[in-house]
Structure formats: C-alpha cells, structure tokens
N, CA, C and O of each residue as an XYZ file, in Angstrom:
460
protein
N       0.776     -1.171      0.000
C       0.000      0.000      0.000
C       0.836      1.261      0.000
O       1.692      1.458     -0.863
N       0.583      2.094      0.958
C       1.194      3.420      1.038
C       2.712      3.339      1.155
O       3.426      4.054      0.452
N       3.215      2.469      2.044
C       4.663      2.367      2.224
C       5.353      1.923      0.946
O       6.402      2.460      0.590
N       4.772      0.940      0.245
C       5.348      0.467     -0.999
C       5.377      1.588     -2.032
O       6.357      1.744     -2.759
N       4.295      2.369     -2.093
C       4.242      3.508     -3.010
C       5.354      4.500     -2.689
O       6.047      4.968     -3.593
N       5.528      4.821     -1.420
C       6.522      5.812     -1.021
C       7.937      5.319     -1.284
O       8.808      6.119     -1.627
N       8.191      4.009     -1.131
C       9.529      3.482     -1.355
C       9.924      3.601     -2.820
O      11.102      3.788     -3.125
N       8.966      3.496     -3.727
C       9.262      3.528     -5.151
C       9.012      4.903     -5.764
O       9.280      5.109     -6.948
N       8.516      5.818     -4.992
C       8.097      7.110     -5.506
C       9.215      8.140     -5.452
O      10.178      8.007     -4.696
N       9.058      9.165     -6.271
C       9.959     10.307     -6.229
C       9.310     11.452     -5.470
O       9.802     12.581     -5.490
N       8.207     11.155     -4.804
C       7.445     12.181     -4.096
C       7.229     11.762     -2.652
O       7.212     10.576     -2.324
N       7.068     12.744     -1.815
C       6.686     12.497     -0.432
C       5.502     13.416     -0.132
O       5.492     14.577     -0.544
N       4.537     12.911      0.564
C       3.382     13.713      0.945
C       3.664     14.319      2.314
O       3.910     13.605      3.287
N       3.624     15.631      2.372
C       3.841     16.361      3.617
C       2.628     17.239      3.834
O       2.327     18.107      3.014
N       1.938     17.018      4.921
C       0.754     17.818      5.219
C       1.178     19.145      5.855
O       1.931     19.176      6.829
N       0.688     20.205      5.292
C       0.980     21.544      5.809
C       0.633     21.628      7.296
O       1.375     22.208      8.090
N      -0.503     21.040      7.653
C      -0.951     21.084      9.048
C       0.058     20.420      9.979
O       0.233     20.856     11.117
N       0.726     19.365      9.503
C       1.728     18.689     10.331
C       2.976     19.551     10.516
O       3.626     19.494     11.560
N       3.304     20.344      9.505
C       4.444     21.254      9.649
C       4.125     22.406     10.595
O       5.026     22.937     11.244
N       2.879     22.792     10.682
C       2.476     23.855     11.595
C       2.299     23.351     13.021
O       2.353     24.136     13.968
N       2.089     22.055     13.180
C       1.838     21.445     14.489
C       3.171     21.204     15.194
O       3.968     20.375     14.755
N       3.409     21.923     16.279
C       4.691     21.815     16.985
C       4.947     20.425     17.553
O       6.091     20.088     17.858
N       3.908     19.618     17.700
C       4.105     18.255     18.217
C       4.453     17.262     17.111
O       4.845     16.132     17.405
N       4.315     17.663     15.832
C       4.567     16.745     14.715
C       5.692     17.189     13.786
O       6.290     16.360     13.101
N       5.984     18.484     13.756
C       6.834     19.002     12.700
C       8.270     18.501     12.726
O       8.898     18.411     11.671
N       8.803     18.178     13.877
C      10.167     17.648     13.937
C      10.221     16.269     13.283
O      11.150     15.972     12.532
N       9.225     15.427     13.565
C       9.164     14.106     12.924
C       9.000     14.246     11.417
O       9.600     13.496     10.647
N       8.182     15.216     10.998
C       7.976     15.445      9.569
C       9.292     15.872      8.915
O       9.634     15.400      7.831
N      10.020     16.760      9.576
C      11.307     17.210      9.041
C      12.287     16.040      8.951
O      13.024     15.929      7.971
N      12.305     15.176      9.953
C      13.151     13.983      9.907
C      12.773     13.102      8.722
O      13.649     12.567      8.042
N      11.482     12.950      8.470
C      11.027     12.147      7.326
C      11.473     12.765      6.008
O      11.854     12.049      5.083
N      11.427     14.081      5.920
C      11.870     14.764      4.703
C      13.364     14.544      4.494
O      13.805     14.258      3.380
N      14.140     14.678      5.566
C      15.584     14.454      5.480
C      15.880     13.029      5.016
O      16.747     12.815      4.169
N      15.157     12.058      5.575
C      15.350     10.661      5.171
C      14.958     10.451      3.714
O      15.676      9.790      2.963
N      13.819     11.013      3.315
C      13.333     10.851      1.949
C      14.323     11.423      0.938
O      14.574     10.824     -0.108
N      14.880     12.587      1.262
C      15.831     13.231      0.355
C      17.204     12.580      0.403
O      18.095     12.912     -0.379
N      17.357     11.644      1.337
C      18.622     10.929      1.510
C      19.765     11.900      1.795
O      20.888     11.718      1.326
N      19.451     12.931      2.572
C      20.465     13.907      2.950
C      21.362     13.328      4.038
O      20.918     12.521      4.855
N      22.607     13.739      4.044
C      23.484     13.243      5.112
C      23.004     13.746      6.463
O      22.678     14.923      6.624
N      22.966     12.858      7.413
C      22.515     13.228      8.748
C      23.687     13.657      9.633
O      23.536     13.806     10.845
N      24.842     13.850      9.022
C      26.037     14.190      9.796
C      25.856     15.483     10.580
O      26.561     15.724     11.560
N      24.926     16.303     10.154
C      24.663     17.562     10.846
C      24.245     17.328     12.291
O      24.507     18.161     13.159
N      23.590     16.186     12.555
C      23.108     15.963     13.918
C      23.205     14.528     14.398
O      22.746     14.233     15.501
N      23.784     13.620     13.618
C      23.845     12.209     14.012
C      24.586     11.947     15.321
O      24.182     11.082     16.098
N      25.645     12.670     15.565
C      26.460     12.406     16.756
C      26.037     13.209     17.978
O      26.770     13.275     18.965
N      24.872     13.813     17.917
C      24.388     14.639     19.020
C      23.458     13.840     19.924
O      22.917     12.807     19.531
N      23.286     14.338     21.134
C      22.303     13.737     22.039
C      20.912     14.009     21.476
O      20.740     14.889     20.632
N      19.924     13.255     21.943
C      18.551     13.453     21.460
C      18.090     14.883     21.695
O      17.417     15.470     20.848
N      18.449     15.440     22.837
C      18.043     16.807     23.161
C      18.686     17.811     22.198
O      18.026     18.747     21.744
N      19.966     17.617     21.890
C      20.641     18.526     20.964
C      20.127     18.362     19.538
O      20.048     19.339     18.793
N      19.773     17.124     19.147
C      19.171     16.900     17.824
C      17.877     17.691     17.711
O      17.627     18.376     16.719
N      17.068     17.578     18.748
C      15.793     18.284     18.756
C      16.005     19.784     18.609
O      15.307     20.440     17.836
N      16.969     20.327     19.351
C      17.239     21.768     19.278
C      17.668     22.183     17.877
O      17.238     23.224     17.379
N      18.508     21.381     17.243
C      18.971     21.721     15.892
C      17.834     21.672     14.883
O      17.716     22.547     14.025
N      16.999     20.645     14.988
C      15.884     20.542     14.044
C      14.859     21.646     14.273
O      14.244     22.131     13.322
N      14.676     22.039     15.510
C      13.729     23.116     15.807
C      14.176     24.443     15.204
O      13.352     25.320     14.941
N      15.483     24.587     14.984
C      15.987     25.827     14.372
C      15.356     26.071     13.009
O      15.178     27.219     12.603
N      15.020     25.008     12.308
C      14.412     25.163     10.988
C      13.081     25.899     11.059
O      12.644     26.498     10.077
N      12.448     25.853     12.203
C      11.125     26.464     12.344
C      11.146     27.781     13.118
O      10.123     28.461     13.210
N      12.277     28.139     13.662
C      12.341     29.331     14.504
C      11.909     30.595     13.758
O      11.090     31.365     14.262
N      12.448     30.807     12.577
C      12.097     32.016     11.833
C      10.649     31.996     11.383
O       9.990     33.036     11.363
N      10.153     30.840     11.026
C       8.772     30.780     10.530
C       7.763     31.138     11.612
O       6.622     31.483     11.302
N       8.159     31.062     12.852
C       7.265     31.402     13.954
C       7.302     32.885     14.323
O       6.491     33.342     15.128
N       8.229     33.631     13.744
C       8.337     35.056     14.061
C       7.345     35.872     13.223
O       7.271     35.695     12.007
N       6.597     36.750     13.858
C       5.601     37.549     13.126
C       6.202     38.398     12.012
O       5.550     38.614     10.990
N       7.430     38.882     12.185
C       8.049     39.749     11.175
C       8.371     39.019      9.878
O       8.606     39.660      8.853
N       8.386     37.712      9.905
C       8.692     36.922      8.712
C       7.492     36.881      7.772
O       7.655     36.735      6.561
N       6.310     37.008      8.317
C       5.085     36.891      7.532
C       4.779     38.187      6.790
O       5.234     39.266      7.170
N       4.011     38.054      5.741
C       3.611     39.231      4.982
C       2.802     40.168      5.862
O       2.149     39.734      6.811
N       2.849     41.450      5.544
C       2.080     42.409      6.343
C       0.584     42.160      6.218
O       0.099     41.686      5.191
N      -0.128     42.485      7.273
C      -1.575     42.260      7.265
C      -2.301     43.211      6.321
O      -3.439     42.944      5.935
N      -1.667     44.307      5.946
C      -2.293     45.263      5.033
C      -1.905     44.980      3.583
O      -1.786     45.902      2.775
N      -1.712     43.727      3.264
C      -1.279     43.324      1.921
C      -2.222     43.821      0.833
O      -1.781     44.081     -0.287
N      -3.498     43.958      1.132
C      -4.463     44.415      0.122
C      -4.142     45.827     -0.371
O      -4.517     46.190     -1.486
N      -3.459     46.617      0.438
C      -3.149     47.987      0.047
C      -1.768     48.111     -0.587
O      -1.383     49.199     -1.013
N      -1.033     47.033     -0.654
C       0.310     47.075     -1.225
C       0.243     46.789     -2.727
O       0.003     45.653     -3.136
N       0.451     47.807     -3.535
C       0.291     47.689     -4.984
C       1.301     46.735     -5.610
O       1.024     46.167     -6.666
N       2.452     46.543     -4.996
C       3.489     45.703     -5.589
C       3.337     44.218     -5.248
O       4.148     43.400     -5.683
N       2.329     43.871     -4.492
C       2.103     42.475     -4.124
C       0.845     41.942     -4.790
O      -0.126     42.674     -4.984
N       0.872     40.673     -5.133
C      -0.314     40.022     -5.682
C      -1.259     39.617     -4.563
O      -0.827     39.271     -3.463
N      -2.528     39.661     -4.849
C      -3.518     39.152     -3.917
C      -3.725     37.668     -4.174
O      -3.500     37.184     -5.283
N      -4.147     36.962     -3.162
C      -4.431     35.544     -3.317
C      -5.457     35.333     -4.426
O      -5.353     34.380     -5.198
N      -6.439     36.211     -4.504
C      -7.480     36.084     -5.526
C      -6.933     36.300     -6.942
O      -7.526     35.825     -7.911
N      -5.804     37.016     -7.068
C      -5.168     37.192     -8.379
C      -4.536     35.895     -8.868
O      -4.506     35.623    -10.068
N      -4.040     35.114     -7.949
C      -3.310     33.895     -8.293
C      -4.212     32.672     -8.290
O      -4.173     31.862     -9.216
N      -5.017     32.542     -7.256
C      -5.832     31.345     -7.105
C      -7.187     31.496     -7.787
O      -8.236     31.451     -7.144
N      -7.139     31.675     -9.101
C      -8.378     31.720     -9.869
C      -8.764     30.290    -10.235
O      -7.974     29.364    -10.055
N      -9.974     30.115    -10.745
C     -10.491     28.767    -11.015
C      -9.590     27.993    -11.975
O      -9.344     26.805    -11.767
N      -9.107     28.637    -12.997
C      -8.261     27.968    -13.983
C      -7.007     27.392    -13.335
O      -6.651     26.237    -13.571
N      -6.344     28.199    -12.523
C      -5.113     27.755    -11.868
C      -5.402     26.674    -10.826
O      -4.701     25.664    -10.765
N      -6.425     26.885    -10.017
C      -6.773     25.920     -8.971
C      -7.084     24.559     -9.593
O      -6.607     23.536     -9.103
N      -7.859     24.537    -10.637
C      -8.229     23.264    -11.266
C      -7.032     22.619    -11.960
O      -6.892     21.396    -11.949
N      -6.188     23.418    -12.550
C      -4.965     22.886    -13.165
C      -4.111     22.175    -12.118
O      -3.675     21.042    -12.325
N      -3.877     22.851    -10.990
C      -3.059     22.263     -9.918
C      -3.760     21.056     -9.288
O      -3.115     20.054     -8.982
N      -5.059     21.149     -9.099
C      -5.807     20.043     -8.502
C      -5.689     18.790     -9.364
O      -5.509     17.690     -8.841
N      -5.789     18.952    -10.670
C      -5.665     17.801    -11.564
C      -4.280     17.168    -11.485
O      -4.135     15.973    -11.740
N      -3.281     17.936    -11.141
C      -1.917     17.413    -10.989
C      -1.740     16.634     -9.690
O      -0.998     15.652     -9.661
N      -2.409     17.055     -8.615
C      -2.122     16.471     -7.295
C      -3.250     15.637     -6.698
O      -3.040     14.960     -5.692
N      -4.433     15.668     -7.290
C      -5.580     15.029     -6.626
C      -5.381     13.543     -6.371
O      -5.856     13.036     -5.355
N      -4.699     12.831     -7.250
C      -4.495     11.388     -7.048
C      -3.691     11.106     -5.786
O      -3.810     10.032     -5.197
N      -2.881     12.059     -5.375
C      -2.032     11.872     -4.200
C      -2.655     12.406     -2.913
O      -2.402     11.865     -1.837
N      -3.455     13.446     -3.010
C      -3.920     14.118     -1.797
C      -5.389     13.905     -1.458
O      -5.792     14.115     -0.314
N      -6.195     13.494     -2.431
C      -7.632     13.307     -2.171
C      -7.861     12.248     -1.102
O      -8.818     12.340     -0.333
N      -6.994     11.247     -1.046
C      -7.146     10.193     -0.036
C      -6.933     10.714      1.379
O      -7.276     10.033      2.346
N      -6.372     11.909      1.514
C      -6.188     12.545      2.824
C      -7.271     13.585      3.089
O      -7.137     14.427      3.977
N      -8.330     13.514      2.315
C      -9.489     14.402      2.437
C      -9.193     15.853      2.073
O      -9.924     16.757      2.479
N      -8.126     16.080      1.310
C      -7.906     17.426      0.797
C      -8.870     17.686     -0.351
O      -9.275     16.759     -1.052
N      -9.227     18.922     -0.536
C     -10.135     19.363     -1.587
C      -9.437     20.496     -2.349
O      -8.461     21.059     -1.855
N      -9.927     20.834     -3.543
C      -9.356     21.992     -4.237
C      -9.499     23.245     -3.362
O     -10.423     23.363     -2.557
N      -8.574     24.156     -3.543
C      -8.566     25.400     -2.785
C      -9.949     26.054     -2.797
O     -10.587     26.186     -3.841
N     -10.381     26.448     -1.628
C     -11.646     27.173     -1.450
C     -12.840     26.366     -1.986
O     -13.852     26.941     -2.386
N     -12.715     25.029     -1.989
C     -13.745     24.117     -2.496
C     -14.164     24.456     -3.923
O     -15.337     24.338     -4.277
N     -13.218     24.870     -4.724
C     -13.483     25.192     -6.120
C     -13.982     23.952     -6.841
O     -13.434     22.865     -6.660
N     -15.017     24.107     -7.657
C     -15.544     23.007     -8.472
C     -14.671     22.866     -9.721
O     -14.604     23.770    -10.554
N     -14.007     21.717     -9.831
C     -13.142     21.485    -11.002
C     -13.747     20.427    -11.902
O     -13.170     20.093    -12.937
C-alpha cells in the first residue's frame, strides 16, 4: 500500500498542518531528510536533546511575526492578492496534478473550487 508507493516514488506527501503542528513538525522534518537521503552528519552524533534543538531551528524564523507578509497586503500595490493567483483555472490545473495523491487525505481543491 502506502509504504510500498513511497519506497518507489519520487514524491513524499507532507501535510501543511503537520508542519504547523509543533508536536509533529520535527518528525515530519526527519522524514523529509530521510526521503531526500540527505546526510545526517549535521546531527547524528548529538544527544537526542541537541538533535531536537537543531531541528527546531528550521522552524524558529517561521514562527516570528516579522517573517510573515504584512496584514495590510491588500493595500500594497506591488504584491499580488491571493485572488489574483488562485483563480479557477489555476486551482483546477493544480488540482488535476495532485488530486491522485492528496484526495485520499481528504484534501479538496482550494476554497472548495468546483473542477
């Protein structure tokens, strides 16, 4: 089933929600490192506590409010709005590319767009 697919696949399914979940994201990052077959020398010889600290560094900046786009993005002329990018044509195009992989996890097209 799923494990056999992942062993032979060039893709890994990573749920955005799991990356946002502080109780899951370190395991998800470890899975990504394993999938990419990256050298673990960066943290292999460390204690479990030090490994955890190093992996958590990957998420430190993403948790800072200054890293995120400003809340007044609608007034910024040089930035695109989500509605400019996520139109029906684009959403359905992307959905047709990924639905075979993500529909089994109860994902739907963005904003429940009918494709």
